[in-house]
C-alpha positions in Angstrom: 14.3 11.0 0.8 13.8 7.5 1.3 10.2 6.5 1.6 8.4 3.4 3.0 5.5 3.5 0.8 3.2 1.4 2.9 2.8 1.0 6.8 -0.1 0.8 9.3 -1.0 1.8 12.8 -3.7 0.1 14.8 -4.9 -0.5 18.4 -7.3 -3.5 18.7 -8.2 -2.3 22.2 -10.0 0.6 20.8 -11.4 -0.6 17.5 -12.4 -3.9 15.8 -10.3 -5.3 12.9 -12.3 -8.4 11.6 -9.2 -9.5 9.5 -7.2 -9.9 12.6 -9.3 -12.5 14.3 -7.4 -15.4 13.0 -5.3 -17.2 15.7 -2.1 -17.0 13.7 -2.4 -13.3 13.9 -2.1 -13.1 17.7 1.3 -11.8 17.6 0.4 -8.8 15.9 -2.9 -8.2 17.8 -1.7 -5.3 19.9 -1.3 -1.6 19.5 1.4 -0.2 17.1 1.8 3.6 16.8 4.3 6.4 15.8 6.6 5.7 18.8 7.2 2.1 17.9 7.8 2.7 14.4 10.1 5.7 14.6 13.4 4.0 16.0 12.8 1.2 13.2 12.9 4.1 10.6 15.9 5.6 12.0 17.8 2.3 12.3 17.0 1.4 8.5 17.6 4.8 7.1 13.9 5.6 6.1 12.9 9.2 6.0 9.2 9.4 5.6 6.2 6.9 5.3 2.7 6.5 3.6 0.2 5.3 6.3 -2.4 3.0 4.9 -6.0 2.3 6.1 -6.7 -0.8 8.1 -10.4 -0.9 8.4 -13.4 0.4 6.8 -13.9 3.5 8.9 -14.1 7.1 8.2 -13.1 7.7 12.1 -10.0 5.8 11.3 -9.1 8.1 8.4 -9.7 11.1 10.5 -7.6 9.9 13.2 -4.8 8.8 10.7 -4.8 12.5 9.3 -4.6 13.9 12.9 -1.4 11.4 13.5 0.1 12.5 10.2 -0.3 16.3 11.1 1.6 15.5 14.5 4.1 13.0 13.0 6.7 14.5 10.7 7.7 11.3 9.1 4.2 10.5 7.9 4.0 12.5 4.5 0.8 10.8 3.3 -2.3 8.9 4.3 -4.1 6.4 2.2 -7.5 6.5 3.9 -10.9 4.9 3.5 -14.3 6.3 2.4 -17.5 4.6 1.5 -17.3 4.6 -2.5 -20.7 3.6 -2.7 -22.2 6.6 -0.6 -24.0 9.1 -2.7 -22.4 11.8 -0.7 -18.8 10.5 -1.1 -17.9 13.9 -2.8 -18.9 15.8 0.4 -17.1 13.3 2.6 -13.7 13.6 0.6 -14.0 17.4 0.8 -14.4 17.5 4.5 -11.7 15.0 5.0 -9.3 17.4 3.0 -10.4 20.3 5.1 -9.9 18.6 8.5 -6.9 18.6 10.6 -4.1 16.9 8.7 -6.3 16.9 5.5 -3.4 17.9 3.4 -1.7 14.6 4.0 -4.6 12.7 2.5 -3.1 11.3 -0.8 -5.2 8.3 -1.5 -8.1 5.9 -0.7 -8.3 2.3 -0.2 -10.8 -0.5 0.3 -10.3 -4.2 1.3 -11.6 -5.3 -2.2 -10.3 -8.9 -1.7 -12.7 -9.3 1.3 -15.9 -8.6 -0.7 -17.8 -11.6 -1.9 -18.4 -10.1 -5.3 -15.0 -10.5 -7.3 -16.4 -7.7 -9.5 -17.0 -5.2 -6.6 -14.9 -2.6 -8.3 -17.1 -2.6 -11.4 -20.3 -2.0 -9.4 -21.9 1.3 -10.8 -21.9 3.1 -7.4 -18.3 2.1 -6.9 -17.1 3.5 -10.2 -19.0 6.8 -9.3 -17.0 6.7 -6.1 -13.8 6.3 -7.9 -14.7 9.1 -10.2 -14.9 11.4 -7.1 -11.6 10.2 -5.9 -9.8 10.9 -9.1 -11.6 14.5 -9.6 -9.8 15.4 -6.4 -6.5 14.3 -7.8 -6.1 11.5 -5.2 -4.7 8.1 -5.9 -6.6 4.7 -5.3 -4.8 1.8 -3.9 -5.9 -1.6 -5.2 -6.0 -4.3 -2.6 -6.7 -7.3 -4.6 -5.8 -10.9 -5.3 -5.9 -13.1 -8.6 -9.6 -13.4 -8.1 -10.3 -9.6 -8.3 -7.5 -8.9 -11.0 -9.8 -8.9 -14.0 -12.2 -6.3 -12.3 -9.0 -4.1 -11.4 -7.9 -4.3 -15.0 -11.1 -3.2 -16.3 -11.2 -0.3 -13.8 -7.9 1.0 -14.5 -8.9 1.0 -18.3 -12.1 2.7 -17.5 -10.2 5.7 -15.7 -7.1 6.2 -17.8 -6.4 9.6 -16.2 -6.6 8.2 -12.6 -3.6 7.0 -10.7 -3.8 3.5 -9.2 -1.3 1.7 -6.7 -1.4 -2.1 -6.6 -0.8 -3.2 -3.1 1.6 -6.1 -2.5 1.9 -7.1 -6.1 -1.7 -8.5 -5.9 -0.4 -10.9 -3.1 1.1 -13.8 -5.3 0.6 -17.2 -3.7 4.5 -17.4 -3.0 4.0 -20.3 -0.6 2.6 -22.5 -3.3 5.1 -21.5 -5.9 5.1 -19.2 -9.1 1.8 -18.8 -10.4 1.5 -18.2 -14.2 -2.1 -16.9 -13.7 -0.9 -14.3 -11.3 1.9 -13.4 -13.7 -0.3 -13.0 -16.7 -2.8 -10.7 -14.9 0.0 -8.6 -13.4 1.3 -8.0 -16.9 -2.2 -7.2 -18.1 -2.6 -4.7 -15.3 0.8 -3.0 -15.8 -0.2 -2.5 -19.6 -2.7 -0.1 -18.4 -0.1 2.3 -17.9 -1.6 4.3 -15.0 -0.9 1.6 -12.3 2.2 1.5 -9.8 3.0 -1.7 -8.1 4.1 -1.9 -4.4 6.9 -4.4 -3.6 5.5 -5.1 -0.4 3.8 -7.9 1.8 5.5 -10.5 -0.1 7.3 -12.4 3.0 4.0 -13.0 4.4 2.7 -14.5 1.3 5.6 -17.0 1.5 6.1 -19.6 4.5 6.7 -17.3 7.3 9.4 -19.7 8.9 11.0 -20.3 5.6 11.5 -17.6 3.2 14.5 -15.4 1.9 15.5 -12.9 -0.7 16.0 -15.5 -3.5 12.6 -17.0 -2.9 11.0 -13.6 -3.3 13.3 -12.6 -6.1 11.3 -14.1 -9.0 8.1 -12.3 -8.0 9.9 -9.0 -7.7 11.7 -9.6 -11.0 8.3 -10.3 -12.7 6.9 -7.0 -11.3 10.0 -5.3 -12.5 9.5 -6.7 -15.9 5.8 -5.6 -16.2 6.0 -2.2 -14.5 9.5 -0.9 -15.2 11.9 1.0 -13.1 9.4 4.0 -13.0 6.4 2.3 -11.5 7.8 0.0 -8.6 7.4 1.4 -4.9 9.1 -0.2 -1.7 6.7 -0.7 1.2 7.4 -2.6 4.6 3.9 -3.4 5.4 4.8 -3.1 9.0 3.6 -4.3 11.3 1.9 -7.1 9.3 5.4 -7.9 8.1 6.3 -9.0 11.7 4.6 -12.3 11.1 7.4 -13.2 8.9 10.3 -11.0 10.0 11.6 -7.8 11.3 11.4 -4.6 9.9 15.2 -4.7 9.0 15.0 -8.2 7.5 12.1 -7.4 5.3 13.6 -4.1 4.0 17.1 -5.9 3.4 15.4 -8.8 1.4 13.3 -6.4 -0.7 16.3 -4.1 -1.2 18.4 -7.0 -2.3 15.9 -8.1 -4.7 15.5 -4.6 -6.1 19.3 -4.1 -6.5 19.5 -7.4 -8.5 17.3 -5.8 -11.1 19.6 -2.6 -10.8 20.7 0.1 -8.5 18.7 2.7 -10.3 15.4 0.5 -10.0 16.2 0.3 -6.2 16.7 4.0 -5.9 13.5 4.9 -7.7 11.6 2.3 -5.8 12.6 3.9 -2.4 11.7 7.5 -3.3 10.6 9.2 -6.7 8.2 6.7 -7.8 6.0 7.0 -4.6 6.4 10.8 -4.9 5.0 10.7 -8.3 2.2 8.1 -7.7 0.7 10.0 -4.7 1.9 13.6 -5.5 3.8 13.8 -2.4 4.8 17.0 -0.6 8.3 18.1 -0.6 11.0 16.1 1.3 11.3 16.0 5.0 14.3 15.5 7.4 14.7 12.0 8.8 12.8 11.4 12.0 15.4 12.0 14.8 17.9 13.1 12.3 19.2 16.5 10.7 
């Protein structure tokens, strides 16, 4: 089973997405759903996906779970809950018992949009994370360099929790290789309970001037830090369309992973996501046999 570990659905006509207001994001400010993605998966040999939250909304999480229940290729949902809510335990239990609740595999919050770089270390957030891990769910870390020290401390505080770092912490590729990013990534990987998504890298480069060779130093460093068992491929579709097509993004990241080693590529496209998210058994390819 070939897995895309990170994709989104949204419809700006039905909900607000504050992060999407920038003028340069106009080309993706429209609805994207399962019928848009299915032919791209077939064309690129992808069997299954992880659907990831786009906004801080319980309603979106409930909708994504219903979508997953009706969409064979969506085998997992990383949703959102208010970690600071004293009733987060009840919310998680309700979600897991709702239609499609068996597809809930993780929780995420847009930490890099919080004013406080230490938001993850807040006492109420840490209580919320404890509730997530008590239910054997994974927590996706959406952070940049600024929030990485708090992410490291949080991973250390929950040694039995499973964390997945989204987009390799969004290295500033357009500005060149960052030693600070590299050091922090190594420190996070050293925690041992964190996986790293090789995703969202092309959109951190210059959108009209990137290629696999430009992305490779960042993929190679992530591979050095996390090893072959903790890298996960993700397309970050449809955000990736700002920089290139689904096929171009997949081909570039696959090339980078293959340069490290075919076994690294194979695990990043399958087994590592299964372990990080405790995914269900394999499914047949969308539209395939």
